[in-house]
SETIVEX-777372 format. One record per residue (C-alpha): residue number from 1; residue in three letters; chain; x, y, z. Coordinates in pm, 1 decimal, padded with zeros to 6 digits, always signed. Layout:
N
NODE	NUM	ALA	A	X	Y	Z
...
END
This chain:
187
NODE	1	UNK	A	+03596.2	-14424.7	-10002.4
NODE	2	UNK	A	+03515.8	-14272.4	-09663.6
NODE	3	UNK	A	+03740.2	-14263.9	-09343.4
NODE	4	UNK	A	+03555.2	-14380.0	-09056.1
NODE	5	UNK	A	+03531.0	-14107.6	-08750.0
NODE	6	UNK	A	+03481.0	-14238.4	-08386.4
NODE	7	UNK	A	+03170.2	-14220.2	-08188.9
NODE	8	UNK	A	+03296.0	-13896.2	-08015.9
NODE	9	UNK	A	+03361.3	-13713.7	-08311.5
NODE	10	UNK	A	+03020.0	-13788.2	-08437.9
NODE	11	UNK	A	+02857.7	-13710.2	-08153.4
NODE	12	UNK	A	+03077.9	-13412.1	-08141.4
NODE	13	UNK	A	+02964.9	-13287.6	-08518.5
NODE	14	UNK	A	+02632.0	-13346.1	-08469.5
NODE	15	UNK	A	+02607.0	-13110.4	-08121.1
NODE	16	UNK	A	+02807.2	-12819.7	-08314.7
NODE	17	UNK	A	+02581.1	-12844.6	-08610.5
NODE	18	UNK	A	+02300.5	-12796.4	-08402.0
NODE	19	UNK	A	+02428.0	-12522.5	-08189.0
NODE	20	UNK	A	+02488.0	-12335.9	-08494.3
NODE	21	UNK	A	+02132.8	-12403.4	-08637.6
NODE	22	UNK	A	+02026.2	-12222.6	-08270.6
NODE	23	UNK	A	+02222.5	-11940.5	-08326.3
NODE	24	UNK	A	+02155.2	-11874.4	-08664.3
NODE	25	UNK	A	+01779.6	-11903.6	-08564.0
NODE	26	UNK	A	+01825.8	-11674.9	-08252.9
NODE	27	UNK	A	+01989.3	-11392.9	-08477.0
NODE	28	UNK	A	+01710.3	-11420.9	-08699.4
NODE	29	UNK	A	+01410.8	-11379.7	-08479.1
NODE	30	UNK	A	+01636.2	-11100.1	-08284.8
NODE	31	UNK	A	+01647.3	-10866.9	-08628.6
NODE	32	UNK	A	+01310.4	-10952.5	-08698.1
NODE	33	UNK	A	+01181.8	-10827.9	-08406.3
NODE	34	UNK	A	+01384.8	-10506.9	-08378.2
NODE	35	UNK	A	+01309.2	-10423.4	-08757.9
NODE	36	UNK	A	+00914.9	-10352.4	-08681.7
NODE	37	UNK	A	+01056.2	-10084.8	-08419.6
NODE	38	UNK	A	+01170.5	-09851.7	-08670.6
NODE	39	UNK	A	+00931.6	-09628.8	-08793.7
NODE	40	UNK	A	+00904.6	-09552.3	-09138.0
NODE	41	UNK	A	+00847.8	-09207.0	-09105.5
NODE	42	UNK	A	+01109.4	-09127.4	-08863.8
NODE	43	UNK	A	+01439.4	-08999.1	-09029.8
NODE	44	UNK	A	+01722.4	-09224.2	-08963.0
NODE	45	UNK	A	+01970.3	-08918.5	-08933.4
NODE	46	UNK	A	+01866.7	-08636.6	-08700.3
NODE	47	UNK	A	+01864.9	-08309.2	-08899.2
NODE	48	UNK	A	+01983.5	-08005.8	-08693.9
NODE	49	UNK	A	+01931.5	-07622.6	-08838.6
NODE	50	UNK	A	+02135.2	-07339.4	-08796.0
NODE	51	UNK	A	+01952.0	-06997.0	-08666.6
NODE	52	UNK	A	+02095.2	-06726.1	-08839.9
NODE	53	UNK	A	+02201.3	-06433.7	-08631.9
NODE	54	UNK	A	+02283.9	-06066.1	-08697.1
NODE	55	UNK	A	+02638.3	-05945.2	-08776.3
NODE	56	UNK	A	+02727.6	-05633.3	-08885.4
NODE	57	UNK	A	+02770.8	-05597.2	-09283.3
NODE	58	UNK	A	+03173.4	-05654.9	-09329.1
NODE	59	UNK	A	+03354.1	-05333.3	-09438.6
NODE	60	UNK	A	+03643.2	-05325.9	-09711.2
NODE	61	UNK	A	+03951.1	-05278.5	-09541.3
NODE	62	UNK	A	+04178.5	-05005.2	-09756.2
NODE	63	UNK	A	+04427.2	-05291.8	-09844.3
NODE	64	UNK	A	+04574.4	-05322.6	-10191.8
NODE	65	UNK	A	+04495.3	-05593.2	-10368.8
NODE	66	UNK	A	+04686.6	-05803.8	-10647.5
NODE	67	UNK	A	+04461.5	-05943.7	-10905.5
NODE	68	UNK	A	+04478.9	-06338.6	-10901.7
NODE	69	UNK	A	+04758.7	-06502.0	-11086.2
NODE	70	UNK	A	+04586.2	-06690.3	-11385.8
NODE	71	UNK	A	+04540.7	-07045.8	-11371.2
NODE	72	UNK	A	+04746.4	-07229.3	-11660.2
NODE	73	UNK	A	+04500.9	-07432.1	-11857.5
NODE	74	UNK	A	+04608.4	-07815.3	-11948.0
NODE	75	UNK	A	+04389.2	-07944.2	-12198.0
NODE	76	UNK	A	+04280.8	-08310.8	-12115.3
NODE	77	UNK	A	+04479.0	-08588.8	-12252.5
NODE	78	UNK	A	+04275.7	-08758.5	-12467.1
NODE	79	UNK	A	+04139.5	-09090.4	-12363.2
NODE	80	UNK	A	+04358.0	-09432.4	-12417.2
NODE	81	UNK	A	+04203.7	-09586.4	-12695.3
NODE	82	UNK	A	+04052.3	-09909.0	-12573.5
NODE	83	UNK	A	+04230.6	-10261.2	-12638.0
NODE	84	UNK	A	+04106.9	-10436.9	-12904.6
NODE	85	UNK	A	+03883.4	-10701.6	-12756.0
NODE	86	UNK	A	+04024.6	-11066.7	-12856.2
NODE	87	UNK	A	+03727.7	-11320.9	-12918.2
NODE	88	UNK	A	+03724.4	-11596.9	-12680.8
NODE	89	UNK	A	+03823.3	-11847.8	-12922.0
NODE	90	UNK	A	+04164.9	-11657.4	-13011.2
NODE	91	UNK	A	+04250.2	-11684.3	-12649.5
NODE	92	UNK	A	+04157.9	-12002.0	-12593.4
NODE	93	UNK	A	+04349.0	-12146.1	-12920.6
NODE	94	UNK	A	+04668.1	-11858.5	-12748.1
NODE	95	UNK	A	+04669.9	-12079.5	-12414.3
NODE	96	UNK	A	+04636.4	-12458.3	-12573.4
NODE	97	UNK	A	+04952.0	-12343.0	-12866.6
NODE	98	UNK	A	+05149.0	-12221.9	-12536.6
NODE	99	UNK	A	+05078.0	-12578.7	-12336.4
NODE	100	UNK	A	+05130.7	-12758.0	-12678.0
NODE	101	UNK	A	+05496.2	-12554.7	-12725.2
NODE	102	UNK	A	+05579.0	-12570.0	-12357.9
NODE	103	UNK	A	+05494.9	-12919.2	-12265.2
NODE	104	UNK	A	+05500.0	-13123.4	-12591.7
NODE	105	UNK	A	+05765.2	-12888.4	-12768.6
NODE	106	UNK	A	+05602.8	-12884.7	-13096.8
NODE	107	UNK	A	+05657.9	-12693.0	-13389.6
NODE	108	UNK	A	+05455.7	-12437.2	-13541.4
NODE	109	UNK	A	+05342.1	-12598.0	-13794.1
NODE	110	UNK	A	+05254.5	-12875.7	-13610.8
NODE	111	UNK	A	+05073.9	-12680.7	-13321.1
NODE	112	UNK	A	+04886.4	-12482.6	-13600.8
NODE	113	UNK	A	+04747.0	-12800.3	-13750.6
NODE	114	UNK	A	+04686.1	-12979.4	-13405.6
NODE	115	UNK	A	+04431.9	-12625.9	-13322.5
NODE	116	UNK	A	+04257.2	-12670.3	-13653.6
NODE	117	UNK	A	+04246.6	-13069.1	-13671.3
NODE	118	UNK	A	+03879.5	-13191.4	-13688.8
NODE	119	UNK	A	+04035.8	-13470.5	-13454.0
NODE	120	UNK	A	+04205.0	-13192.9	-13249.0
NODE	121	UNK	A	+04117.3	-12866.7	-13121.0
NODE	122	UNK	A	+03872.8	-12767.8	-13422.9
NODE	123	UNK	A	+03952.3	-12393.6	-13378.6
NODE	124	UNK	A	+03913.4	-12146.4	-13664.0
NODE	125	UNK	A	+04187.1	-12094.2	-13905.8
NODE	126	UNK	A	+04188.0	-11761.4	-13771.1
NODE	127	UNK	A	+04196.4	-11839.3	-13380.2
NODE	128	UNK	A	+04476.5	-12059.6	-13479.9
NODE	129	UNK	A	+04682.9	-11844.2	-13664.5
NODE	130	UNK	A	+04620.3	-11563.2	-13387.6
NODE	131	UNK	A	+04772.9	-11819.5	-13148.8
NODE	132	UNK	A	+05063.8	-11903.2	-13376.8
NODE	133	UNK	A	+05178.7	-11549.3	-13425.1
NODE	134	UNK	A	+05129.1	-11469.6	-13038.1
NODE	135	UNK	A	+05238.1	-11763.9	-12887.5
NODE	136	UNK	A	+05585.4	-11712.5	-12681.5
NODE	137	UNK	A	+05754.4	-11983.1	-12841.1
NODE	138	UNK	A	+06147.6	-12052.9	-12883.6
NODE	139	UNK	A	+06094.9	-12310.4	-13185.3
NODE	140	UNK	A	+06472.8	-12377.1	-13202.3
NODE	141	UNK	A	+06482.1	-12475.2	-12861.8
NODE	142	UNK	A	+06175.8	-12715.0	-12933.1
NODE	143	UNK	A	+06314.8	-12859.9	-13213.6
NODE	144	UNK	A	+06614.9	-12893.2	-12983.8
NODE	145	UNK	A	+06390.2	-13060.3	-12721.9
NODE	146	UNK	A	+06254.9	-13284.1	-12943.2
NODE	147	UNK	A	+06586.7	-13401.9	-13085.8
NODE	148	UNK	A	+06702.3	-13504.9	-12763.4
NODE	149	UNK	A	+06387.8	-13690.5	-12723.4
NODE	150	UNK	A	+06434.0	-13890.9	-12982.5
NODE	151	UNK	A	+06821.8	-13955.2	-12917.0
NODE	152	UNK	A	+06778.3	-14073.2	-12552.0
NODE	153	UNK	A	+06459.4	-14287.5	-12597.3
NODE	154	UNK	A	+06464.0	-14415.0	-12955.8
NODE	155	UNK	A	+06836.7	-14426.3	-13000.0
NODE	156	UNK	A	+06784.1	-14216.6	-13332.4
NODE	157	UNK	A	+07116.4	-14120.2	-13541.6
NODE	158	UNK	A	+07147.7	-13752.0	-13622.5
NODE	159	UNK	A	+07028.9	-13770.4	-13977.4
NODE	160	UNK	A	+06730.9	-13982.7	-13852.5
NODE	161	UNK	A	+06604.6	-13727.3	-13634.8
NODE	162	UNK	A	+06679.9	-13437.7	-13875.8
NODE	163	UNK	A	+06466.4	-13632.8	-14127.7
NODE	164	UNK	A	+06198.8	-13705.2	-13836.4
NODE	165	UNK	A	+06192.7	-13310.4	-13708.7
NODE	166	UNK	A	+06127.6	-13146.3	-14088.2
NODE	167	UNK	A	+05876.4	-13487.6	-14203.1
NODE	168	UNK	A	+05528.5	-13329.9	-14297.5
NODE	169	UNK	A	+05424.2	-13663.0	-14140.2
NODE	170	UNK	A	+05647.6	-13615.9	-13817.5
NODE	171	UNK	A	+05728.0	-13304.9	-13658.7
NODE	172	UNK	A	+05729.5	-13013.3	-13899.1
NODE	173	UNK	A	+06012.4	-12792.4	-13791.7
NODE	174	UNK	A	+06141.4	-12593.8	-14039.6
NODE	175	UNK	A	+06453.4	-12725.2	-14207.4
NODE	176	UNK	A	+06686.2	-12456.0	-14003.6
NODE	177	UNK	A	+06514.6	-12524.1	-13656.4
NODE	178	UNK	A	+06600.1	-12856.6	-13751.2
NODE	179	UNK	A	+06930.7	-12792.2	-13866.4
NODE	180	UNK	A	+06978.2	-12576.6	-13508.0
NODE	181	UNK	A	+06874.7	-12912.5	-13313.2
NODE	182	UNK	A	+07101.1	-13130.5	-13486.9
NODE	183	UNK	A	+07378.9	-12917.0	-13415.7
NODE	184	UNK	A	+07325.7	-12861.6	-13059.1
NODE	185	UNK	A	+07240.2	-13240.9	-12962.2
NODE	186	UNK	A	+07535.9	-13317.0	-12790.9
NODE	187	UNK	A	+07581.9	-12982.7	-12603.9
END
């Protein structure tokens, strides 16, 4: 949907645009006219030479000198090992796993299945495992968030919630995570 501008605003825009084009052309012509004046043979920086002057040779003075103190040599530190390069697929899977955990409160197994599913993200098993191993997630908190959602939106009993949380066709949380969620359901 386009916003209608007043005739004055339209004219002002056209005038300012034209001025910008003219100014740009003027700068281009100005730079182009100065460029041929610069000689390719002439140095850009002036060079100066210093004429040597005759000075009498320095005579050593009879002062006692101390030998220079040896400077301790510190061996150079070995270079830090380069961080192993993580393939782009792995970092993408890790980002997806983080969003599934934080926004949808999914379980570890649920995220892995979603990442590797042919109907889901289609990541390799290695990338999905890397994501599961490295994602910053509190699986107990995710189970609790899902449990509270089932309780408030579907009015499910604690035992039905627990069954849904551990079901291989449901949320796929571990029994320990489901127990934690049911125990803290009313906190």
